[in-house]
C-alpha angles and dihedrals in degrees: 000000000000091000092050090049093050090047090053092047091052091046092049092050092047091050092049092048091047093051090047091048092046091049092049091048093051093045093047100038104022125241099286095046093045091054091048089050090051092049090050089051091054091048091052088047094050092046090050091050094047099048101024102056120078119252103247114197122208112241118239092242091055094044096050106029105044137065119256120278089248092054092048089049093053091047090052092048092050091051091050095048091051091064112084095208092051091048089053091051092047090051090048090051099044104041101064094054089046091055092045091052091052091052094045091053089061100048099084096046087045093054091045092049093047091046094235119170115277095258094052096090092057092050090049091048089050090052092065097066092035088055091047090051093049092044093052091050094046096045093047089052094046098045099041127191095307094066092039091060092047133069118332089236094055094080092043095067096079090056090051095058108031091156093065107057090167088069095051098087096043096044097041092052093053115112100223145042 
């Protein structure tokens, strides 16, 4: 759980810095120049990857004696999905981003319908990673190491009932879903 929390904190900070950098670029360069600058950065990145990475050849034994990478990937995925504990961890990892994506897709239509000022959508979009960052820090402080070593769902309960803070400690310290 600590690794997942650190990953989410890093992702939230990167998203906030990216939004701030994009906003500064658009404000300083204008939309057209900012898009051209971004396209140039992608071109430089692709060139660096193409010519900067070593050319790794596949050995003859690997090419002839093994299944394809795709087949190996599918076999590995099947083995992971068969394990109930791994399925639970995958679900705990995949559901929060899915919910966030659904909410983010509604922010721009929401601000347009409510006739908010033009910059409001950007502020609301920045609130999502800021809230995730703050939530990860708060939940990790409330649950402590005992809940982090337990079930992956044990630290999800406080997020499921934010209106009942008196239940946070009791539910987050439970050992099961």
